[in-house]
N, C-alpha and C positions, 0 to 999 in steps of 0.2 A: 530491634535488630541493628547491629552495627554495620556501617557502610562496608567494612572489610569483608562482611559475609556475603556480599553481592553475588559472587560467582556461584555459590551453591544454593541460593535461596530464591532468586528472582525467576518468576514464571511469566508466561505471556498468553495474551488472547489475540487471535488473528481474526479480524472481521472479514468474512468471506461469504456472506449470505445474500448480498445485494443482487438485484435483477439486472443491473447494467443496461437500463433502457436507452440511455443516451448513446451507447456504443452499438446499437442495432444498425445493420443487420448481423454484425459479427457475433453478437451474443445470442442470436437465434441458432447458431451452430454449436457454440460452446458457452457455458456460463462464464461470466467475467473473470473469476479467479483463475481460470485455466486457459484464457485466451493467450495464444503464444506471443511472447515478446522476446526478441533476440533468441528465438527457438527454445524458450523455456516457459513454463506456465507463469502467468503474471504474478500470482501470489508467492511464487518461489523466491522472488527477490526479497520480500519481507522476511520469509523464513531464513534465508541465507544471512541477512543482516542480524537477525535475532541470535542465530547460532554464533556468528562471529563476535557478538557482544557478550557472550557468556551465558545466554539463556539456555536452559536444558530441557524445558518442557513447554509445549504450546497446545492450547485448545483452540481449534478453528470452528466457527459456526458455519453451517451450510444450509442451503434452502433449495434452489432449483437444481434438479438432476444431482442430488447429493452423492449417489454412488459413483458417478463419473468424476465429480470434483474430488471426492475423497481418494479415489484410485490414483488420479493424476498427482495429487499433492503428496500422497504417500511415496510415489515413485520419485518425486523431486525433492523429498525431505533430506536435508543435510545429515550426514552421519552423526550419530550421537544426540540428535534432537528427538525427544519423545513427543510425537504428534498424536493428539486425540481429536475427536470431533463431537460437536454438539449440534445435532440436527434440529432444525426448526420447521415444523409442519406448516406454520404460517409465520410470516415475517414478524419478528418481535421488536424491531428497531434496535438501535445501538444499546440503549439502556436495558431493554428486556433481554437482548442477546447476552449481555454481560451477566445479568442475574441468573439466567439459565445455565450458562457455561461455568459459572462459579462453582457449581456442584461437581465439576470435573477437575478442578485444580488439585494438584497433588499436595499442596501445603497451604492450609487455610490461614496460616500466620504470616505468609510471605506477601510482599507487594506484587502487583501484576502490571506488566507493560502491555499496553493495548496498541496494536498497529492495524492500519487499514491494509487489506490485501490488494488494493487496486492503485497503490501509489508506489513510486520509487523514491525512497528517501532513506538516507543512512545517517541519522543523527548520532551524537555521542551519548549512547544510552548508559554507559558506565558513569559518566559525569552526572547525567540527569538523575540516575538512581541514587548516587551518593548524596546529591543535594536534597533529593526528596526525603531520604532517611534522616539526614543530619538536621533538617529544618522541621521535621515533624509534620509534614503536609498530609492532609487527607487525600489530596490529589495533586498531581503536577502536570501541567500542560506544556508540551513542547511547541514553541511558537517561532515564527520567522517574520522578518521584515518584508513588506511588499508596499508598492506605491499606493495601492488602494485596498487597505485591509477591510474596509466596510463591505467590499464585494464578497469576502469570505466570512463575514460575521466578526467584526472587530472585537478583539480581546484587550481590555485595558489593564495595564500594570501600574502599580504605584512605584515609588522610588526604591523600595526594598524588594521588588520582584513579586509581590503578592497580587493576585488577580482581584480587581475591584469592579470590573464591569464585563458583562457578556453580551455579545451582539449589540454593543453600544449602550446597554442599559445596566445600571443607572448611569446618568451623566455625572460621574463622581469627580469632584474637584481634586481628589488625590491622584487621579490617573495621570501618569507622566509619559506613557508610551502606549501606542495603539498598534496591535500586531495581528497577524492571521494565525489561526490554529492549524497545525499541520496534520491533525488527526492522530498523532501519537501522544499518549499520556500514560501516567503511572498512577495506580490506585493503591491506597493502603487497604489492608484487610477490612477495616471497619467501613470503608466506602460502600461496600456492597449492600449494606443495610438500607441505603438510600435509593437503590436501583428500582425502577418501576417494573411491573410485569410486562408492559409493552411501552414503547415510546423512545424518544431521543434522550440520550444521556445528558446532553448539554441543556436542553430545555426542562429537564426534570432534576436530576441529582445535582448537576453543577449550578443550576439556577437557585436551588435551595441552599447550597453551600455558600455561594457568593452573597445571597441576600441575608444570610444569618451570620456572616462573618467567620465562617469556618476557614481554616488555613489552606487555601488553594494557591499553589506556587506556579509561577510562569518562568520557563527557562527559554532563552533565545538561542536558536541554533539555525544558522543560515546555510547549512549544507544544501546542495542542490535538491530540488523537490520537483516531482512531476506527477500529475494526476491524469490518468487515461480516461477522460470524460467523453470524448467524442472520437469519431473515426479519424479526422485530421490530426488530433492529438496523438492518437495511436500510431499513425503513419510517421509523424514527425519524431516521436520518441524512438521508434525502432531505428530510424536513420541516424539519429544522434548517437545511439549506442554503437551502431556500426562504424560511424565516422570517428568515434572517440570524443565527440563534443559533450557527451554525457558519460563520463567514465564510471564503470562499475566493476567491482572486484569479480574476476572470473569470466567476464565477457571478453572474448578475444575476436578481433576482426582482422581481415587481411585486405589491404587496398580498399578500405571503405566498405567491405562486404562481410556478411556473416553467412557462411555456406556450410551445408553438411558435407561429410567426407565423400558422399556419392556424387557431388556436383563439382566438376573441375572449374577452377578460376578461368574466366574467359573474357575477352574484350567485349563480348556481347552482354555481360552482366556488370553494371556499374552501380555503386552506392546502393546496394540492395540487401535485403535479408531473405534468404530462401530456406524453406523448411525441408524436412526429410521426405523421401519418397515423392519428390516433385519430378514431373516429366516436362522438359522444355524442348520444344520442337527445334529441328536443325535450323540454325541461322536466326532464331528468334532473339531479339534484343530486349533486355530489361534495364530500365534506368530509374533509379530511385523508387523501387518497388518493394513491397512486403508480400511474400508468397507463402501461403499456409501449407503445412504438410499435406501431401496427397493431392495437390493441385496439378492439373494438366494444363500447361500453357502452350497454346497453339499460335498465338500472334503477339506482336510486340506490344509493350506497355511502358508507359512513363508516368511517374507520380501516381501510383495506384496501389491498392490493396487487392490481392488476388486470393480467392479461396476456392475450394472445389465447387462452390455454387455462386460466387459473386465475382464481379470485376468492378471495383469501386475507384473511380478517378477522384483524387482529392485536391488537385490543383498544386501549384508550386508554392507551398507555404513553409518551406524549410530552408 
């Protein structure tokens, strides 16, 4: 496939089957892919970026509460993007999830972009796909620089951009750069024969490729990246989106707030994200809060996440 054919042939896999245990108690109410961020489902950010990058079809794997996740993602799916689902009765891991989902891809000859549904990251997928195709890689990892790549499982590149070590192993003398894996990668059609029935794609397929010298490419993209691992992370990212510190296409804020049409801007609401169908008591002040849809707020809150069932104070970490 020529790089020029990218627009009509690249498809994607959206990883959306995780349990989100570190984000509890929020994920006790909604599975992580549809936890509201800036008043849209979390996984919608990845779908939007895929659509803007020219991808036309996406397969998303689901596991907890699949009906609820699939309904919410269908409603948030950008126009023109063909969205399908691969349900997992038991969690298969990233490798097993890819193996099962591959049966639903619409073109078995096309490369597949893999994106996590729980991160906000907008890499240059057009450039990455073009390099992946031009250099004949079985897989291409999108990487970024960070002060402590070993915290994320260091990926080692040689001087030509080929991956020579995973998770710091082996300690290859040819490694010239150590980076973190963003969770975004591109797989050639032949890559799926190496996928396990269950398990992690890095520790199985990628381990095999790197150990046997298969062509695994690394592309550095330092676009802003955020992972919603914990409730403080979740709170901070919502406020960064509202303030414009984390700009994202289509996210509109006013005076540092993201509010539904039903909530009038008010001096009592500062630097906050408020969802739909929220009831706020007369004179109640909100400062640096994230308020979920359907929440009834009867008393003032600062630096908190408010849901219909929770009031979680997260401290001043933003």
